[in-house]
OpenMM code with the backbone's topology and positions (N, CA, C; nanometers):
from openmm import Vec3, app, unit

residues = "MET GLY GLN ALA ILE THR ALA MET TYR GLU GLN GLY ILE LEU ARG PRO LEU MET PRO LEU ARG LEU LYS ASP ARG SER LEU VAL GLN ILE GLN VAL VAL SER GLU PRO LEU VAL GLU ASP THR GLU ARG GLU GLU THR LEU ARG VAL LEU ILE GLU ALA GLY VAL ILE ARG PRO HIS PRO PRO ALA PRO PRO ARG ALA SER".split()
positions = [
    Vec3(0.2265, 10.5984, 4.5570),
    Vec3(0.1944, 10.5949, 4.4151),
    Vec3(0.2993, 10.5115, 4.3440),
    Vec3(0.2583, 10.4181, 4.2620),
    Vec3(0.3520, 10.3376, 4.1851),
    Vec3(0.3460, 10.3742, 4.0379),
    Vec3(0.4590, 10.3580, 3.9727),
    Vec3(0.4613, 10.3816, 3.8287),
    Vec3(0.5773, 10.3039, 3.7689),
    Vec3(0.5571, 10.2503, 3.6511),
    Vec3(0.6628, 10.1798, 3.5793),
    Vec3(0.7258, 10.2781, 3.4824),
    Vec3(0.8586, 10.2815, 3.4802),
    Vec3(0.9295, 10.3711, 3.3893),
    Vec3(1.0369, 10.2936, 3.3147),
    Vec3(1.0865, 10.3529, 3.2097),
    Vec3(1.2013, 10.2984, 3.1387),
    Vec3(1.3192, 10.3895, 3.1675),
    Vec3(1.4331, 10.3292, 3.1951),
    Vec3(1.5531, 10.4070, 3.2255),
    Vec3(1.6722, 10.3481, 3.1495),
    Vec3(1.7722, 10.4306, 3.1289),
    Vec3(1.8968, 10.3887, 3.0654),
    Vec3(2.0033, 10.3829, 3.1742),
    Vec3(2.0814, 10.2759, 3.1772),
    Vec3(2.1899, 10.2633, 3.2742),
    Vec3(2.3191, 10.3038, 3.2048),
    Vec3(2.3824, 10.4103, 3.2531),
    Vec3(2.5062, 10.4610, 3.1942),
    Vec3(2.6033, 10.4974, 3.3047),
    Vec3(2.7233, 10.4451, 3.2974),
    Vec3(2.8310, 10.4810, 3.3888),
    Vec3(2.7873, 10.4751, 3.5351),
    Vec3(2.7145, 10.3711, 3.5704),
    Vec3(2.6740, 10.3504, 3.7082),
    Vec3(2.5525, 10.4287, 3.7534),
    Vec3(2.4842, 10.4961, 3.6602),
    Vec3(2.3691, 10.5791, 3.6957),
    Vec3(2.2480, 10.5366, 3.6130),
    Vec3(2.1327, 10.5189, 3.6800),
    Vec3(2.0065, 10.4946, 3.6093),
    Vec3(1.9458, 10.6289, 3.5732),
    Vec3(1.9185, 10.6504, 3.4451),
    Vec3(1.8614, 10.7765, 3.3982),
    Vec3(1.7240, 10.7495, 3.3375),
    Vec3(1.6173, 10.7977, 3.4019),
    Vec3(1.4837, 10.7797, 3.3446),
    Vec3(1.4749, 10.8473, 3.2073),
    Vec3(1.4014, 10.7860, 3.1152),
    Vec3(1.3857, 10.8442, 2.9822),
    Vec3(1.2771, 10.9500, 2.9787),
    Vec3(1.2007, 10.9627, 3.0868),
    Vec3(1.0985, 11.0658, 3.0966),
    Vec3(1.1108, 11.1318, 3.2337),
    Vec3(1.0706, 11.2582, 3.2453),
    Vec3(1.0768, 11.3244, 3.3762),
    Vec3(0.9875, 11.2531, 3.4781),
    Vec3(1.0312, 11.2544, 3.6037),
    Vec3(0.9534, 11.1942, 3.7112),
    Vec3(0.8958, 11.3040, 3.7994),
    Vec3(0.7744, 11.2851, 3.8446),
    Vec3(0.7109, 11.3828, 3.9349),
    Vec3(0.7417, 11.3427, 4.0786),
    Vec3(0.8633, 11.3716, 4.1201),
    Vec3(0.9083, 11.3402, 4.2545),
    Vec3(0.9702, 11.4648, 4.3158),
    Vec3(0.9526, 11.4783, 4.4461),
    Vec3(1.0210, 11.5862, 4.5157),
    Vec3(1.1689, 11.5521, 4.5242),
    Vec3(1.2526, 11.6538, 4.5263),
    Vec3(1.3959, 11.6341, 4.5383),
    Vec3(1.4264, 11.5526, 4.6637),
    Vec3(1.5155, 11.4568, 4.6510),
    Vec3(1.5613, 11.3695, 4.7591),
    Vec3(1.4544, 11.2719, 4.8075),
    Vec3(1.3534, 11.2456, 4.7232),
    Vec3(1.2520, 11.1458, 4.7577),
    Vec3(1.3158, 11.0067, 4.7586),
    Vec3(1.2773, 10.9255, 4.8549),
    Vec3(1.3214, 10.7871, 4.8562),
    Vec3(1.2222, 10.7047, 4.7751),
    Vec3(1.2737, 10.6163, 4.6904),
    Vec3(1.1892, 10.5308, 4.6083),
    Vec3(1.2431, 10.3883, 4.6159),
    Vec3(1.1603, 10.2935, 4.5825),
    Vec3(1.2036, 10.1550, 4.5691),
    Vec3(1.2104, 10.1243, 4.4205),
    Vec3(1.3145, 10.0539, 4.3802),
    Vec3(1.3350, 10.0236, 4.2387),
    Vec3(1.3472, 9.8731, 4.2207),
    Vec3(1.2728, 9.8209, 4.1255),
    Vec3(1.2873, 9.6817, 4.0852),
    Vec3(1.3440, 9.6847, 3.9437),
    Vec3(1.4593, 9.6248, 3.9242),
    Vec3(1.5250, 9.6286, 3.7934),
    Vec3(1.4882, 9.5035, 3.7155),
    Vec3(1.4295, 9.5252, 3.5989),
    Vec3(1.3948, 9.4174, 3.5066),
    Vec3(1.4583, 9.4533, 3.3730),
    Vec3(1.5578, 9.3773, 3.3324),
    Vec3(1.6273, 9.4083, 3.2072),
    Vec3(1.5358, 9.3843, 3.0882),
    Vec3(1.5458, 9.4750, 2.9913),
    Vec3(1.4730, 9.4567, 2.8665),
    Vec3(1.5532, 9.3624, 2.7775),
    Vec3(1.4875, 9.2960, 2.6849),
    Vec3(1.5613, 9.2103, 2.5922),
    Vec3(1.6658, 9.2930, 2.5173),
    Vec3(1.7799, 9.2323, 2.4907),
    Vec3(1.8860, 9.3029, 2.4192),
    Vec3(1.8423, 9.3351, 2.2773),
    Vec3(1.8717, 9.4561, 2.2349),
    Vec3(1.8492, 9.4957, 2.0960),
    Vec3(1.9791, 9.5529, 2.0438),
    Vec3(1.9917, 9.5545, 1.9152),
    Vec3(2.1117, 9.6103, 1.8545),
    Vec3(2.1269, 9.7564, 1.8940),
    Vec3(2.2501, 9.7991, 1.9169),
    Vec3(2.2749, 9.9387, 1.9536),
    Vec3(2.2184, 10.0352, 1.8505),
    Vec3(2.2307, 10.0031, 1.7234),
    Vec3(2.1801, 10.0937, 1.6208),
    Vec3(2.0282, 10.1044, 1.6277),
    Vec3(1.9609, 9.9937, 1.6580),
    Vec3(1.8150, 9.9970, 1.6707),
    Vec3(1.7745, 10.0813, 1.7915),
    Vec3(1.8465, 10.0667, 1.9032),
    Vec3(1.8177, 10.1449, 2.0237),
    Vec3(1.8400, 10.2934, 1.9958),
    Vec3(1.9520, 10.3275, 1.9315),
    Vec3(1.9813, 10.4674, 1.9005),
    Vec3(1.8760, 10.5271, 1.8082),
    Vec3(1.8333, 10.4518, 1.7096),
    Vec3(1.7306, 10.4994, 1.6168),
    Vec3(1.5984, 10.5209, 1.6894),
    Vec3(1.5620, 10.4292, 1.7773),
    Vec3(1.4386, 10.4430, 1.8548),
    Vec3(1.4443, 10.5677, 1.9422),
    Vec3(1.5555, 10.5888, 2.0115),
    Vec3(1.5706, 10.7080, 2.0952),
    Vec3(1.5628, 10.8351, 2.0118),
    Vec3(1.6274, 10.8351, 1.8948),
    Vec3(1.6254, 10.9526, 1.8071),
    Vec3(1.4821, 10.9864, 1.7660),
    Vec3(1.4051, 10.8857, 1.7270),
    Vec3(1.2671, 10.9076, 1.6835),
    Vec3(1.1821, 10.9606, 1.7992),
    Vec3(1.1984, 10.9033, 1.9180),
    Vec3(1.1213, 10.9486, 2.0341),
    Vec3(1.1570, 11.0914, 2.0732),
    Vec3(1.2843, 11.1265, 2.0649),
    Vec3(1.3272, 11.2628, 2.0965),
    Vec3(1.2719, 11.3609, 1.9940),
    Vec3(1.2832, 11.3275, 1.8658),
    Vec3(1.2322, 11.4160, 1.7601),
    Vec3(1.0807, 11.4343, 1.7698),
    Vec3(1.0086, 11.3315, 1.8154),
    Vec3(0.8634, 11.3408, 1.8289),
    Vec3(0.8228, 11.4140, 1.9570),
    Vec3(0.9206, 11.4450, 2.0415),
    Vec3(0.8907, 11.5150, 2.1656),
    Vec3(0.8363, 11.4249, 2.2752),
    Vec3(0.8458, 11.2942, 2.2564),
    Vec3(0.7955, 11.1997, 2.3557),
    Vec3(0.8899, 11.1941, 2.4761),
    Vec3(1.0193, 11.2012, 2.4507),
    Vec3(1.1182, 11.2021, 2.5583),
    Vec3(1.2164, 11.3157, 2.5340),
    Vec3(1.2881, 11.3519, 2.6394),
    Vec3(1.3912, 11.4542, 2.6278),
    Vec3(1.5262, 11.3904, 2.6560),
    Vec3(1.6286, 11.4289, 2.5823),
    Vec3(1.7606, 11.3714, 2.6096),
    Vec3(1.8136, 11.4274, 2.7416),
    Vec3(1.8877, 11.3452, 2.8136),
    Vec3(1.9500, 11.3902, 2.9371),
    Vec3(2.0841, 11.4528, 2.9048),
    Vec3(2.1227, 11.5549, 2.9805),
    Vec3(2.2574, 11.6090, 2.9606),
    Vec3(2.3604, 11.5037, 2.9984),
    Vec3(2.4790, 11.5114, 2.9412),
    Vec3(2.5808, 11.4114, 2.9737),
    Vec3(2.6141, 11.4152, 3.1229),
    Vec3(2.6464, 11.2998, 3.1761),
    Vec3(2.6824, 11.2911, 3.3169),
    Vec3(2.8173, 11.3596, 3.3389),
    Vec3(2.8321, 11.4303, 3.4527),
    Vec3(2.9611, 11.4926, 3.4809),
    Vec3(3.0668, 11.3862, 3.5048),
    Vec3(3.1928, 11.4176, 3.4775),
    Vec3(3.2985, 11.3186, 3.4993),
    Vec3(3.3037, 11.2779, 3.6464),
    Vec3(3.3269, 11.1506, 3.6679),
    Vec3(3.3344, 11.1001, 3.8048),
    Vec3(3.4752, 11.1165, 3.8584),
    Vec3(3.4852, 11.1584, 3.9851),
    Vec3(3.6160, 11.1753, 4.0486),
    Vec3(3.6773, 11.0382, 4.0741),
    Vec3(3.8081, 11.0298, 4.0575),
    Vec3(3.8766, 10.9015, 4.0782),
    Vec3(3.9110, 10.8815, 4.2228),
] * unit.nanometer
topology = app.Topology()
chain = topology.addChain("A")
for resn in residues:
    res = topology.addResidue(resn, chain)
    for name in ("N", "CA", "C"):
        topology.addAtom(name, app.Element.getBySymbol(name[0]), res)
């Protein structure tokens, strides 16, 4: 099954903006296509609106990485 998703790249981790219907430890293939750059404030506002509308859920912050 194929599906296109949007993800945020933060601190070395790709975080999908919507839940994925995958079994734990599923192997997937990923093709990375960067979206056009937008202003940070525009991106933050878009995320805020989508979260408030219940379209997406915010991810918990990533745990600190060991050095």
